[in-house]
All heavy atoms as a GROMACS GRO file, in nm:
protein
  607
    1ARG      N    1  -0.207   0.152   1.620
    1ARG     CA    2  -0.223   0.093   1.488
    1ARG      C    3  -0.266   0.198   1.387
    1ARG      O    4  -0.340   0.290   1.418
    1ARG     CB    5  -0.328  -0.018   1.491
    1ARG     CG    6  -0.298  -0.133   1.584
    1ARG     CD    7  -0.200  -0.228   1.518
    1ARG     NE    8  -0.191  -0.353   1.592
    1ARG     CZ    9  -0.080  -0.395   1.650
    1ARG    NH1   10   0.028  -0.323   1.645
    1ARG    NH2   11  -0.078  -0.508   1.713
    2LEU      N   12  -0.219   0.181   1.266
    2LEU     CA   13  -0.254   0.268   1.155
    2LEU      C   14  -0.302   0.179   1.041
    2LEU      O   15  -0.238   0.078   1.010
    2LEU     CB   16  -0.131   0.348   1.111
    2LEU     CG   17  -0.145   0.430   0.983
    2LEU    CD1   18  -0.239   0.549   1.009
    2LEU    CD2   19  -0.009   0.479   0.936
    3TYR      N   20  -0.414   0.214   0.981
    3TYR     CA   21  -0.469   0.139   0.869
    3TYR      C   22  -0.452   0.219   0.742
    3TYR      O   23  -0.476   0.340   0.740
    3TYR     CB   24  -0.617   0.108   0.892
    3TYR     CG   25  -0.638   0.007   1.001
    3TYR    CD1   26  -0.642   0.045   1.134
    3TYR    CD2   27  -0.652  -0.129   0.972
    3TYR    CE1   28  -0.659  -0.047   1.235
    3TYR    CE2   29  -0.669  -0.222   1.073
    3TYR     CZ   30  -0.672  -0.181   1.204
    3TYR     OH   31  -0.689  -0.274   1.304
    4THR      N   32  -0.410   0.152   0.634
    4THR     CA   33  -0.391   0.217   0.506
    4THR      C   34  -0.452   0.133   0.394
    4THR      O   35  -0.466   0.012   0.406
    4THR     CB   36  -0.241   0.238   0.474
    4THR    OG1   37  -0.176   0.110   0.466
    4THR    CG2   38  -0.173   0.324   0.578
    5GLY      N   39  -0.487   0.201   0.286
    5GLY     CA   40  -0.529   0.135   0.163
    5GLY      C   41  -0.441   0.188   0.052
    5GLY      O   42  -0.395   0.302   0.059
    6SER      N   43  -0.416   0.107  -0.050
    6SER     CA   44  -0.319   0.152  -0.150
    6SER      C   45  -0.339   0.090  -0.287
    6SER      O   46  -0.432   0.014  -0.310
    6SER     CB   47  -0.177   0.123  -0.101
    6SER     OG   48  -0.158  -0.016  -0.090
    7ASP      N   49  -0.246   0.123  -0.378
    7ASP     CA   50  -0.249   0.074  -0.516
    7ASP      C   51  -0.233  -0.077  -0.526
    7ASP      O   52  -0.265  -0.134  -0.629
    7ASP     CB   53  -0.138   0.140  -0.597
    7ASP     CG   54  -0.160   0.289  -0.617
    7ASP    OD1   55  -0.268   0.339  -0.582
    7ASP    OD2   56  -0.068   0.356  -0.666
    8ASP      N   57  -0.182  -0.141  -0.422
    8ASP     CA   58  -0.162  -0.286  -0.427
    8ASP      C   59  -0.289  -0.365  -0.396
    8ASP      O   60  -0.286  -0.486  -0.383
    8ASP     CB   61  -0.047  -0.329  -0.336
    8ASP     CG   62  -0.072  -0.299  -0.189
    8ASP    OD1   63  -0.184  -0.254  -0.154
    8ASP    OD2   64   0.020  -0.318  -0.108
    9MET      N   65  -0.403  -0.294  -0.383
    9MET     CA   66  -0.536  -0.352  -0.361
    9MET      C   67  -0.555  -0.407  -0.220
    9MET      O   68  -0.650  -0.478  -0.193
    9MET     CB   69  -0.567  -0.461  -0.464
    9MET     CG   70  -0.562  -0.412  -0.607
    9MET     SD   71  -0.590  -0.540  -0.729
    9MET     CE   72  -0.435  -0.628  -0.727
   10LEU      N   73  -0.464  -0.374  -0.129
   10LEU     CA   74  -0.470  -0.424   0.008
   10LEU      C   75  -0.509  -0.316   0.107
   10LEU      O   76  -0.477  -0.199   0.089
   10LEU     CB   77  -0.334  -0.479   0.050
   10LEU     CG   78  -0.277  -0.595  -0.029
   10LEU    CD1   79  -0.134  -0.626   0.019
   10LEU    CD2   80  -0.365  -0.718  -0.018
   11VAL      N   81  -0.575  -0.358   0.212
   11VAL     CA   82  -0.590  -0.277   0.333
   11VAL      C   83  -0.486  -0.333   0.429
   11VAL      O   84  -0.481  -0.455   0.451
   11VAL     CB   85  -0.732  -0.289   0.391
   11VAL    CG1   86  -0.742  -0.216   0.523
   11VAL    CG2   87  -0.835  -0.235   0.292
   12SER      N   88  -0.402  -0.247   0.484
   12SER     CA   89  -0.295  -0.293   0.572
   12SER      C   90  -0.307  -0.230   0.710
   12SER      O   91  -0.348  -0.115   0.723
   12SER     CB   92  -0.158  -0.257   0.513
   12SER     OG   93  -0.140  -0.318   0.388
   13CYS      N   94  -0.268  -0.307   0.810
   13CYS     CA   95  -0.262  -0.259   0.947
   13CYS      C   96  -0.115  -0.253   0.986
   13CYS      O   97  -0.042  -0.351   0.972
   13CYS     CB   98  -0.337  -0.355   1.039
   13CYS     SG   99  -0.326  -0.310   1.214
   14TRP      N  100  -0.073  -0.137   1.035
   14TRP     CA  101   0.067  -0.112   1.066
   14TRP      C  102   0.088  -0.094   1.216
   14TRP      O  103   0.008  -0.031   1.284
   14TRP     CB  104   0.115   0.014   0.996
   14TRP     CG  105   0.113   0.007   0.848
   14TRP    CD1  106   0.006   0.027   0.766
   14TRP    CD2  107   0.222  -0.025   0.764
   14TRP    NE1  108   0.041   0.010   0.636
   14TRP    CE2  109   0.174  -0.022   0.630
   14TRP    CE3  110   0.356  -0.057   0.786
   14TRP    CZ2  111   0.254  -0.048   0.522
   14TRP    CZ3  112   0.436  -0.082   0.676
   14TRP    CH2  113   0.386  -0.077   0.546
   15ASP      N  114   0.198  -0.146   1.265
   15ASP     CA  115   0.248  -0.112   1.398
   15ASP      C  116   0.342   0.006   1.375
   15ASP      O  117   0.451  -0.010   1.321
   15ASP     CB  118   0.323  -0.230   1.458
   15ASP     CG  119   0.377  -0.201   1.597
   15ASP    OD1  120   0.413  -0.084   1.626
   15ASP    OD2  121   0.387  -0.296   1.677
   16VAL      N  122   0.296   0.125   1.411
   16VAL     CA  123   0.371   0.246   1.381
   16VAL      C  124   0.506   0.248   1.453
   16VAL      O  125   0.608   0.283   1.394
   16VAL     CB  126   0.288   0.371   1.416
   16VAL    CG1  127   0.367   0.498   1.392
   16VAL    CG2  128   0.158   0.373   1.335
   17ALA      N  129   0.508   0.207   1.579
   17ALA     CA  130   0.633   0.209   1.656
   17ALA      C  131   0.738   0.116   1.596
   17ALA      O  132   0.856   0.149   1.590
   17ALA     CB  133   0.605   0.172   1.802
   18ALA      N  134   0.695  -0.001   1.550
   18ALA     CA  135   0.788  -0.098   1.493
   18ALA      C  136   0.813  -0.074   1.344
   18ALA      O  137   0.900  -0.137   1.285
   18ALA     CB  138   0.736  -0.239   1.513
   19GLU      N  139   0.734   0.016   1.283
   19GLU     CA  140   0.743   0.046   1.140
   19GLU      C  141   0.730  -0.079   1.054
   19GLU      O  142   0.807  -0.102   0.960
   19GLU     CB  143   0.874   0.120   1.109
   19GLU     CG  144   0.885   0.252   1.178
   19GLU     CD  145   1.014   0.326   1.145
   19GLU    OE1  146   1.093   0.278   1.061
   19GLU    OE2  147   1.034   0.433   1.203
   20GLU      N  148   0.626  -0.163   1.085
   20GLU     CA  149   0.605  -0.283   1.008
   20GLU      C  150   0.456  -0.315   0.995
   20GLU      O  151   0.376  -0.275   1.080
   20GLU     CB  152   0.678  -0.402   1.067
   20GLU     CG  153   0.630  -0.441   1.206
   20GLU     CD  154   0.713  -0.553   1.268
   20GLU    OE1  155   0.826  -0.577   1.222
   20GLU    OE2  156   0.663  -0.616   1.361
   21THR      N  157   0.424  -0.387   0.890
   21THR     CA  158   0.288  -0.432   0.869
   21THR      C  159   0.260  -0.550   0.960
   21THR      O  160   0.339  -0.645   0.964
   21THR     CB  161   0.267  -0.476   0.723
   21THR    OG1  162   0.302  -0.368   0.636
   21THR    CG2  163   0.123  -0.515   0.697
   22VAL      N  164   0.148  -0.547   1.032
   22VAL     CA  165   0.114  -0.659   1.119
   22VAL      C  166   0.000  -0.743   1.062
   22VAL      O  167  -0.020  -0.857   1.105
   22VAL     CB  168   0.078  -0.611   1.261
   22VAL    CG1  169   0.199  -0.552   1.330
   22VAL    CG2  170  -0.037  -0.512   1.261
   23ARG      N  171  -0.072  -0.688   0.962
   23ARG     CA  172  -0.182  -0.763   0.903
   23ARG      C  173  -0.222  -0.698   0.771
   23ARG      O  174  -0.216  -0.577   0.757
   23ARG     CB  175  -0.301  -0.762   0.999
   23ARG     CG  176  -0.424  -0.829   0.946
   23ARG     CD  177  -0.474  -0.936   1.038
   23ARG     NE  178  -0.577  -1.010   0.969
   23ARG     CZ  179  -0.702  -1.021   1.010
   23ARG    NH1  180  -0.739  -0.962   1.122
   23ARG    NH2  181  -0.789  -1.091   0.943
   24THR      N  182  -0.262  -0.780   0.675
   24THR     CA  183  -0.317  -0.728   0.551
   24THR      C  184  -0.453  -0.792   0.527
   24THR      O  185  -0.478  -0.906   0.570
   24THR     CB  186  -0.226  -0.755   0.430
   24THR    OG1  187  -0.202  -0.895   0.419
   24THR    CG2  188  -0.096  -0.680   0.440
   25PHE      N  189  -0.540  -0.718   0.461
   25PHE     CA  190  -0.674  -0.764   0.430
   25PHE      C  191  -0.689  -0.764   0.279
   25PHE      O  192  -0.674  -0.660   0.215
   25PHE     CB  193  -0.778  -0.670   0.494
   25PHE     CG  194  -0.764  -0.659   0.643
   25PHE    CD1  195  -0.680  -0.564   0.700
   25PHE    CD2  196  -0.836  -0.744   0.726
   25PHE    CE1  197  -0.667  -0.555   0.837
   25PHE    CE2  198  -0.823  -0.734   0.863
   25PHE     CZ  199  -0.739  -0.640   0.920
   26GLU      N  200  -0.718  -0.880   0.221
   26GLU     CA  201  -0.729  -0.896   0.077
   26GLU      C  202  -0.874  -0.915   0.037
   26GLU      O  203  -0.945  -0.993   0.100
   26GLU     CB  204  -0.648  -1.017   0.031
   26GLU     CG  205  -0.501  -1.005   0.058
   26GLU     CD  206  -0.423  -1.126   0.010
   26GLU    OE1  207  -0.465  -1.188  -0.091
   26GLU    OE2  208  -0.322  -1.158   0.073
   27GLY      N  209  -0.916  -0.846  -0.068
   27GLY     CA  210  -1.052  -0.864  -0.114
   27GLY      C  211  -1.087  -0.772  -0.229
   27GLY      O  212  -1.174  -0.803  -0.310
   28HIS      N  213  -1.020  -0.658  -0.238
   28HIS     CA  214  -1.045  -0.565  -0.348
   28HIS      C  215  -0.969  -0.610  -0.472
   28HIS      O  216  -0.866  -0.678  -0.462
   28HIS     CB  217  -1.003  -0.423  -0.309
   28HIS     CG  218  -1.098  -0.357  -0.215
   28HIS    ND1  219  -1.226  -0.322  -0.250
   28HIS    CD2  220  -1.084  -0.320  -0.085
   28HIS    CE1  221  -1.286  -0.266  -0.147
   28HIS    NE2  222  -1.203  -0.264  -0.045
   29THR      N  223  -1.019  -0.570  -0.589
   29THR     CA  224  -0.955  -0.605  -0.715
   29THR      C  225  -0.902  -0.483  -0.790
   29THR      O  226  -0.865  -0.493  -0.906
   29THR     CB  227  -1.052  -0.682  -0.807
   29THR    OG1  228  -1.168  -0.601  -0.831
   29THR    CG2  229  -1.095  -0.814  -0.744
   30ASP      N  230  -0.899  -0.368  -0.721
   30ASP     CA  231  -0.843  -0.246  -0.778
   30ASP      C  232  -0.795  -0.160  -0.661
   30ASP      O  233  -0.808  -0.198  -0.545
   30ASP     CB  234  -0.949  -0.173  -0.862
   30ASP     CG  235  -0.888  -0.083  -0.970
   30ASP    OD1  236  -0.770  -0.044  -0.957
   30ASP    OD2  237  -0.959  -0.049  -1.065
   31VAL      N  238  -0.743  -0.044  -0.690
   31VAL     CA  239  -0.686   0.048  -0.591
   31VAL      C  240  -0.786   0.074  -0.477
   31VAL      O  241  -0.904   0.100  -0.502
   31VAL     CB  242  -0.649   0.182  -0.659
   31VAL    CG1  243  -0.604   0.284  -0.557
   31VAL    CG2  244  -0.543   0.159  -0.763
   32VAL      N  245  -0.739   0.066  -0.353
   32VAL     CA  246  -0.820   0.102  -0.237
   32VAL      C  247  -0.808   0.253  -0.221
   32VAL      O  248  -0.700   0.306  -0.199
   32VAL     CB  249  -0.774   0.028  -0.110
   32VAL    CG1  250  -0.856   0.073   0.009
   32VAL    CG2  251  -0.784  -0.123  -0.129
   33ARG      N  252  -0.919   0.321  -0.236
   33ARG     CA  253  -0.922   0.467  -0.242
   33ARG      C  254  -0.947   0.534  -0.108
   33ARG      O  255  -0.897   0.643  -0.082
   33ARG     CB  256  -1.030   0.508  -0.343
   33ARG     CG  257  -1.051   0.653  -0.358
   33ARG     CD  258  -0.940   0.714  -0.442
   33ARG     NE  259  -0.974   0.854  -0.467
   33ARG     CZ  260  -0.889   0.951  -0.456
   33ARG    NH1  261  -0.764   0.930  -0.426
   33ARG    NH2  262  -0.926   1.075  -0.479
   34CYS      N  263  -1.028   0.473  -0.020
   34CYS     CA  264  -1.061   0.538   0.106
   34CYS      C  265  -1.086   0.436   0.216
   34CYS      O  266  -1.120   0.320   0.189
   34CYS     CB  267  -1.182   0.631   0.089
   34CYS     SG  268  -1.328   0.547   0.028
   35LEU      N  269  -1.068   0.481   0.340
   35LEU     CA  270  -1.087   0.397   0.459
   35LEU      C  271  -1.156   0.476   0.568
   35LEU      O  272  -1.138   0.598   0.579
   35LEU     CB  273  -0.953   0.351   0.517
   35LEU     CG  274  -0.868   0.254   0.439
   35LEU    CD1  275  -0.736   0.233   0.512
   35LEU    CD2  276  -0.939   0.122   0.423
   36ARG      N  277  -1.229   0.404   0.651
   36ARG     CA  278  -1.286   0.461   0.773
   36ARG      C  279  -1.270   0.354   0.880
   36ARG      O  280  -1.309   0.239   0.860
   36ARG     CB  281  -1.433   0.495   0.752
   36ARG     CG  282  -1.507   0.537   0.874
   36ARG     CD  283  -1.464   0.673   0.918
   36ARG     NE  284  -1.539   0.708   1.038
   36ARG     CZ  285  -1.534   0.824   1.095
   36ARG    NH1  286  -1.457   0.918   1.047
   36ARG    NH2  287  -1.603   0.847   1.203
   37VAL      N  288  -1.211   0.390   0.993
   37VAL     CA  289  -1.188   0.296   1.104
   37VAL      C  290  -1.281   0.333   1.217
   37VAL      O  291  -1.294   0.450   1.253
   37VAL     CB  292  -1.041   0.300   1.150
   37VAL    CG1  293  -1.018   0.205   1.266
   37VAL    CG2  294  -0.948   0.269   1.035
   38SER      N  295  -1.345   0.231   1.275
   38SER     CA  296  -1.436   0.253   1.386
   38SER      C  297  -1.410   0.147   1.492
   38SER      O  298  -1.369   0.036   1.461
   38SER     CB  299  -1.581   0.242   1.337
   38SER     OG  300  -1.669   0.255   1.445
   39GLY      N  301  -1.434   0.182   1.617
   39GLY     CA  302  -1.419   0.084   1.725
   39GLY      C  303  -1.327   0.136   1.831
   39GLY      O  304  -1.281   0.250   1.830
   40ALA      N  305  -1.296   0.050   1.925
   40ALA     CA  306  -1.215   0.087   2.040
   40ALA      C  307  -1.070   0.107   2.000
   40ALA      O  308  -1.017   0.033   1.918
   40ALA     CB  309  -1.224  -0.020   2.148
   41ALA      N  310  -1.007   0.205   2.060
   41ALA     CA  311  -0.867   0.234   2.029
   41ALA      C  312  -0.773   0.135   2.095
   41ALA      O  313  -0.667   0.104   2.042
   41ALA     CB  314  -0.832   0.376   2.073
   42GLY      N  315  -0.808   0.083   2.211
   42GLY     CA  316  -0.722  -0.012   2.281
   42GLY      C  317  -0.743  -0.154   2.233
   42GLY      O  318  -0.851  -0.191   2.189
   43GLU      N  319  -0.639  -0.235   2.240
   43GLU     CA  320  -0.650  -0.373   2.194
   43GLU      C  321  -0.716  -0.463   2.296
   43GLU      O  322  -0.763  -0.571   2.262
   43GLU     CB  323  -0.510  -0.427   2.162
   43GLU     CG  324  -0.449  -0.363   2.041
   43GLU     CD  325  -0.316  -0.426   2.007
   43GLU    OE1  326  -0.299  -0.546   2.033
   43GLU    OE2  327  -0.230  -0.354   1.957
   44HIS      N  328  -0.721  -0.425   2.422
   44HIS     CA  329  -0.769  -0.515   2.527
   44HIS      C  330  -0.902  -0.471   2.585
   44HIS      O  331  -0.936  -0.506   2.697
   44HIS     CB  332  -0.664  -0.525   2.638
   44HIS     CG  333  -0.530  -0.569   2.587
   44HIS    ND1  334  -0.507  -0.696   2.540
   44HIS    CD2  335  -0.414  -0.501   2.571
   44HIS    CE1  336  -0.382  -0.706   2.500
   44HIS    NE2  337  -0.324  -0.589   2.516
   45THR      N  338  -0.982  -0.398   2.509
   45THR     CA  339  -1.110  -0.349   2.559
   45THR      C  340  -1.222  -0.448   2.535
   45THR      O  341  -1.329  -0.434   2.593
   45THR     CB  342  -1.146  -0.216   2.491
   45THR    OG1  343  -1.160  -0.241   2.352
   45THR    CG2  344  -1.041  -0.110   2.517
   46GLY      N  345  -1.202  -0.546   2.449
   46GLY     CA  346  -1.306  -0.641   2.418
   46GLY      C  347  -1.400  -0.594   2.308
   46GLY      O  348  -1.485  -0.668   2.262
   47ALA      N  349  -1.387  -0.470   2.265
   47ALA     CA  350  -1.472  -0.416   2.159
   47ALA      C  351  -1.414  -0.452   2.023
   47ALA      O  352  -1.294  -0.468   2.007
   47ALA     CB  353  -1.484  -0.265   2.172
   48HIS      N  354  -1.502  -0.465   1.925
   48HIS     CA  355  -1.458  -0.495   1.790
   48HIS      C  356  -1.415  -0.368   1.720
   48HIS      O  357  -1.472  -0.262   1.740
   48HIS     CB  358  -1.571  -0.560   1.709
   48HIS     CG  359  -1.602  -0.697   1.754
   48HIS    ND1  360  -1.534  -0.806   1.708
   48HIS    CD2  361  -1.692  -0.743   1.842
   48HIS    CE1  362  -1.582  -0.914   1.765
   48HIS    NE2  363  -1.678  -0.879   1.847
   49ARG      N  364  -1.315  -0.378   1.636
   49ARG     CA  365  -1.275  -0.267   1.550
   49ARG      C  366  -1.321  -0.303   1.409
   49ARG      O  367  -1.297  -0.413   1.362
   49ARG     CB  368  -1.124  -0.246   1.552
   49ARG     CG  369  -1.081  -0.130   1.462
   49ARG     CD  370  -0.934  -0.109   1.464
   49ARG     NE  371  -0.884  -0.071   1.593
   49ARG     CZ  372  -0.866   0.056   1.634
   49ARG    NH1  373  -0.897   0.155   1.554
   49ARG    NH2  374  -0.818   0.083   1.752
   50LEU      N  375  -1.387  -0.208   1.346
   50LEU     CA  376  -1.436  -0.227   1.210
   50LEU      C  377  -1.364  -0.132   1.116
   50LEU      O  378  -1.332  -0.020   1.154
   50LEU     CB  379  -1.586  -0.200   1.204
   50LEU     CG  380  -1.673  -0.289   1.291
   50LEU    CD1  381  -1.817  -0.240   1.286
   50LEU    CD2  382  -1.664  -0.434   1.248
   51VAL      N  383  -1.337  -0.179   0.996
   51VAL     CA  384  -1.274  -0.097   0.893
   51VAL      C  385  -1.364  -0.104   0.770
   51VAL      O  386  -1.404  -0.213   0.727
   51VAL     CB  387  -1.132  -0.147   0.859
   51VAL    CG1  388  -1.073  -0.065   0.746
   51VAL    CG2  389  -1.043  -0.144   0.981
   52LEU      N  390  -1.395   0.011   0.715
   52LEU     CA  391  -1.474   0.022   0.593
   52LEU      C  392  -1.381   0.071   0.484
   52LEU      O  393  -1.311   0.172   0.503
   52LEU     CB  394  -1.588   0.121   0.616
   52LEU     CG  395  -1.698   0.130   0.513
   52LEU    CD1  396  -1.776  -0.002   0.508
   52LEU    CD2  397  -1.792   0.244   0.547
   53SER      N  398  -1.374   0.000   0.372
   53SER     CA  399  -1.284   0.039   0.264
   53SER      C  400  -1.361   0.055   0.134
   53SER      O  401  -1.452  -0.021   0.104
   53SER     CB  402  -1.172  -0.064   0.246
   53SER     OG  403  -1.225  -0.193   0.217
   54GLY      N  404  -1.322   0.156   0.057
   54GLY     CA  405  -1.381   0.180  -0.074
   54GLY      C  406  -1.274   0.171  -0.180
   54GLY      O  407  -1.160   0.212  -0.158
   55SER      N  408  -1.309   0.117  -0.296
   55SER     CA  409  -1.210   0.090  -0.399
   55SER      C  410  -1.260   0.132  -0.536
   55SER      O  411  -1.380   0.143  -0.561
   55SER     CB  412  -1.178  -0.060  -0.400
   55SER     OG  413  -1.101  -0.096  -0.512
   56TYR      N  414  -1.164   0.150  -0.628
   56TYR     CA  415  -1.196   0.174  -0.768
   56TYR      C  416  -1.261   0.051  -0.832
   56TYR      O  417  -1.305   0.059  -0.947
   56TYR     CB  418  -1.072   0.214  -0.846
   56TYR     CG  419  -1.029   0.358  -0.825
   56TYR    CD1  420  -0.895   0.390  -0.816
   56TYR    CD2  421  -1.122   0.461  -0.817
   56TYR    CE1  422  -0.854   0.522  -0.798
   56TYR    CE2  423  -1.083   0.592  -0.799
   56TYR     CZ  424  -0.949   0.621  -0.790
   56TYR     OH  425  -0.909   0.751  -0.772
   57ASP      N  426  -1.267  -0.062  -0.763
   57ASP     CA  427  -1.337  -0.178  -0.816
   57ASP      C  428  -1.489  -0.167  -0.797
   57ASP      O  429  -1.562  -0.261  -0.823
   57ASP     CB  430  -1.284  -0.309  -0.757
   57ASP     CG  431  -1.308  -0.323  -0.607
   57ASP    OD1  432  -1.379  -0.239  -0.547
   57ASP    OD2  433  -1.255  -0.420  -0.548
   58HIS      N  434  -1.534  -0.050  -0.752
   58HIS     CA  435  -1.676  -0.018  -0.733
   58HIS      C  436  -1.739  -0.098  -0.620
   58HIS      O  437  -1.858  -0.131  -0.625
   58HIS     CB  438  -1.756  -0.038  -0.863
   58HIS     CG  439  -1.698   0.033  -0.980
   58HIS    ND1  440  -1.704   0.170  -0.994
   58HIS    CD2  441  -1.630  -0.013  -1.087
   58HIS    CE1  442  -1.644   0.205  -1.105
   58HIS    NE2  443  -1.597   0.097  -1.163
   59THR      N  444  -1.657  -0.133  -0.518
   59THR     CA  445  -1.711  -0.200  -0.401
   59THR      C  446  -1.674  -0.123  -0.274
   59THR      O  447  -1.574  -0.051  -0.270
   59THR     CB  448  -1.660  -0.344  -0.386
   59THR    OG1  449  -1.519  -0.343  -0.360
   59THR    CG2  450  -1.692  -0.430  -0.507
   60VAL      N  451  -1.758  -0.142  -0.175
   60VAL     CA  452  -1.729  -0.098  -0.039
   60VAL      C  453  -1.728  -0.226   0.045
   60VAL      O  454  -1.821  -0.307   0.035
   60VAL     CB  455  -1.836   0.000   0.013
   60VAL    CG1  456  -1.811   0.034   0.158
   60VAL    CG2  457  -1.839   0.125  -0.073
   61GLN      N  458  -1.622  -0.245   0.123
   61GLN     CA  459  -1.611  -0.367   0.202
   61GLN      C  460  -1.602  -0.331   0.350
   61GLN      O  461  -1.532  -0.237   0.388
   61GLN     CB  462  -1.491  -0.450   0.159
   61GLN     CG  463  -1.507  -0.500   0.017
   61GLN     CD  464  -1.400  -0.597  -0.027
   61GLN    OE1  465  -1.302  -0.620   0.041
   61GLN    NE2  466  -1.420  -0.655  -0.144
   62LEU      N  467  -1.673  -0.408   0.431
   62LEU     CA  468  -1.670  -0.393   0.576
   62LEU      C  469  -1.590  -0.508   0.634
   62LEU      O  470  -1.618  -0.624   0.606
   62LEU     CB  471  -1.813  -0.395   0.631
   62LEU     CG  472  -1.824  -0.384   0.784
   62LEU    CD1  473  -1.773  -0.248   0.832
   62LEU    CD2  474  -1.968  -0.407   0.828
   63TRP      N  475  -1.490  -0.471   0.714
   63TRP     CA  476  -1.399  -0.569   0.773
   63TRP      C  477  -1.412  -0.565   0.925
   63TRP      O  478  -1.411  -0.458   0.985
   63TRP     CB  479  -1.254  -0.536   0.740
   63TRP     CG  480  -1.225  -0.519   0.595
   63TRP    CD1  481  -1.241  -0.403   0.521
   63TRP    CD2  482  -1.174  -0.616   0.506
   63TRP    NE1  483  -1.203  -0.425   0.392
   63TRP    CE2  484  -1.162  -0.555   0.379
   63TRP    CE3  485  -1.138  -0.750   0.520
   63TRP    CZ2  486  -1.115  -0.622   0.268
   63TRP    CZ3  487  -1.091  -0.817   0.409
   63TRP    CH2  488  -1.079  -0.754   0.285
   64ASP      N  489  -1.424  -0.680   0.987
   64ASP     CA  490  -1.404  -0.696   1.130
   64ASP      C  491  -1.258  -0.741   1.139
   64ASP      O  492  -1.223  -0.844   1.081
   64ASP     CB  493  -1.498  -0.802   1.186
   64ASP     CG  494  -1.475  -0.831   1.334
   64ASP    OD1  495  -1.362  -0.810   1.384
   64ASP    OD2  496  -1.571  -0.875   1.399
   65VAL      N  497  -1.174  -0.666   1.207
   65VAL     CA  498  -1.030  -0.696   1.201
   65VAL      C  499  -0.994  -0.832   1.259
   65VAL      O  500  -0.884  -0.880   1.237
   65VAL     CB  501  -0.945  -0.584   1.267
   65VAL    CG1  502  -0.964  -0.452   1.194
   65VAL    CG2  503  -0.975  -0.571   1.414
   66SER      N  504  -1.088  -0.896   1.329
   66SER     CA  505  -1.060  -1.030   1.381
   66SER      C  506  -1.096  -1.139   1.280
   66SER      O  507  -1.071  -1.256   1.304
   66SER     CB  508  -1.137  -1.052   1.511
   66SER     OG  509  -1.276  -1.050   1.487
   67ALA      N  510  -1.155  -1.100   1.165
   67ALA     CA  511  -1.196  -1.198   1.063
   67ALA      C  512  -1.102  -1.194   0.944
   67ALA      O  513  -1.048  -1.089   0.910
   67ALA     CB  514  -1.339  -1.168   1.018
   68PRO      N  515  -1.083  -1.308   0.876
   68PRO     CA  516  -0.989  -1.312   0.764
   68PRO      C  517  -1.044  -1.254   0.633
   68PRO      O  518  -0.968  -1.219   0.544
   68PRO     CB  519  -0.960  -1.461   0.747
   68PRO     CG  520  -1.082  -1.528   0.800
   68PRO     CD  521  -1.134  -1.440   0.910
   69ARG      N  522  -1.175  -1.247   0.618
   69ARG     CA  523  -1.239  -1.198   0.496
   69ARG      C  524  -1.334  -1.085   0.531
   69ARG      O  525  -1.378  -1.073   0.646
   69ARG     CB  526  -1.318  -1.311   0.427
   69ARG     CG  527  -1.239  -1.436   0.395
   69ARG     CD  528  -1.132  -1.420   0.290
   69ARG     NE  529  -1.181  -1.359   0.168
   69ARG     CZ  530  -1.104  -1.292   0.084
   69ARG    NH1  531  -0.978  -1.277   0.107
   69ARG    NH2  532  -1.155  -1.239  -0.024
   70PRO      N  533  -1.375  -1.003   0.434
   70PRO     CA  534  -1.472  -0.898   0.465
   70PRO      C  535  -1.604  -0.960   0.513
   70PRO      O  536  -1.645  -1.065   0.464
   70PRO     CB  537  -1.491  -0.824   0.333
   70PRO     CG  538  -1.423  -0.903   0.228
   70PRO     CD  539  -1.336  -1.003   0.294
   71VAL      N  540  -1.667  -0.895   0.609
   71VAL     CA  541  -1.795  -0.946   0.659
   71VAL      C  542  -1.911  -0.900   0.571
   71VAL      O  543  -2.020  -0.956   0.578
   71VAL     CB  544  -1.820  -0.906   0.807
   71VAL    CG1  545  -1.717  -0.971   0.897
   71VAL    CG2  546  -1.818  -0.756   0.826
   72MET      N  547  -1.886  -0.797   0.488
   72MET     CA  548  -1.988  -0.751   0.394
   72MET      C  549  -1.922  -0.681   0.277
   72MET      O  550  -1.824  -0.609   0.294
   72MET     CB  551  -2.082  -0.652   0.463
   72MET     CG  552  -2.193  -0.598   0.372
   72MET     SD  553  -2.296  -0.475   0.452
   72MET     CE  554  -2.381  -0.576   0.570
   73THR      N  555  -1.975  -0.705   0.158
   73THR     CA  556  -1.930  -0.635   0.038
   73THR      C  557  -2.052  -0.577  -0.032
   73THR      O  558  -2.149  -0.649  -0.057
   73THR     CB  559  -1.856  -0.730  -0.058
   73THR    OG1  560  -1.741  -0.783   0.009
   73THR    CG2  561  -1.812  -0.659  -0.185
   74VAL      N  562  -2.046  -0.449  -0.062
   74VAL     CA  563  -2.153  -0.381  -0.136
   74VAL      C  564  -2.096  -0.343  -0.272
   74VAL      O  565  -1.995  -0.272  -0.279
   74VAL     CB  566  -2.203  -0.257  -0.061
   74VAL    CG1  567  -2.310  -0.184  -0.142
   74VAL    CG2  568  -2.253  -0.294   0.078
   75ARG      N  569  -2.160  -0.391  -0.377
   75ARG     CA  570  -2.118  -0.357  -0.513
   75ARG      C  571  -2.196  -0.236  -0.560
   75ARG      O  572  -2.319  -0.237  -0.562
   75ARG     CB  573  -2.140  -0.477  -0.606
   75ARG     CG  574  -2.041  -0.588  -0.577
   75ARG     CD  575  -2.065  -0.713  -0.653
   75ARG     NE  576  -1.984  -0.828  -0.630
   75ARG     CZ  577  -1.912  -0.862  -0.526
   75ARG    NH1  578  -1.903  -0.782  -0.426
   75ARG    NH2  579  -1.843  -0.974  -0.518
   76MET      N  580  -2.125  -0.133  -0.601
   76MET     CA  581  -2.187  -0.007  -0.635
   76MET      C  582  -2.218   0.008  -0.784
   76MET      O  583  -2.290   0.096  -0.823
   76MET     CB  584  -2.098   0.110  -0.590
   76MET     CG  585  -2.065   0.108  -0.442
   76MET     SD  586  -2.208   0.102  -0.334
   76MET     CE  587  -2.272   0.265  -0.359
   77GLY      N  588  -2.162  -0.074  -0.870
   77GLY     CA  589  -2.184  -0.062  -1.014
   77GLY      C  590  -2.097   0.048  -1.073
   77GLY      O  591  -2.021   0.115  -1.005
   78GLU      N  592  -2.109   0.066  -1.201
   78GLU     CA  593  -2.029   0.166  -1.273
   78GLU      C  594  -2.077   0.306  -1.238
   78GLU      O  595  -2.196   0.327  -1.216
   78GLU     CB  596  -2.040   0.145  -1.423
   78GLU     CG  597  -1.988   0.011  -1.470
   78GLU     CD  598  -1.840  -0.005  -1.451
   78GLU    OE1  599  -1.764   0.093  -1.470
   78GLU    OE2  600  -1.797  -0.116  -1.417
   79PRO      N  601  -1.985   0.405  -1.236
   79PRO     CA  602  -2.026   0.543  -1.204
   79PRO      C  603  -2.109   0.605  -1.314
   79PRO      O  604  -2.110   0.565  -1.425
   79PRO     CB  605  -1.894   0.617  -1.188
   79PRO     CG  606  -1.790   0.530  -1.248
   79PRO     CD  607  -1.846   0.392  -1.259
   0.00000   0.00000   0.00000
C-alpha cells in the first residue's frame, strides 16, 4: 500500500500493483502537504496502521486506517 496526500484535500491509499485507489480519507479543507505512516507493513498482523497528515488548513489529523474519520485533529492556528 502507498499513502498520498494531494491538492484535492484527500489522503488516499493505493494498491500499487493494481494501480488503483482502495480508500480515501476525507477531513482536510485545504491541500494535504505531508504524511507519516506508522504501523505494521502486513495486512494480517493484527496491528493498527496509523497515518498522520498535515494540511494548509492548519490542522494535523491522525487516522486509524480502520476508522472512517480522523481519530484526532489538532488545530495549529495561523502561521
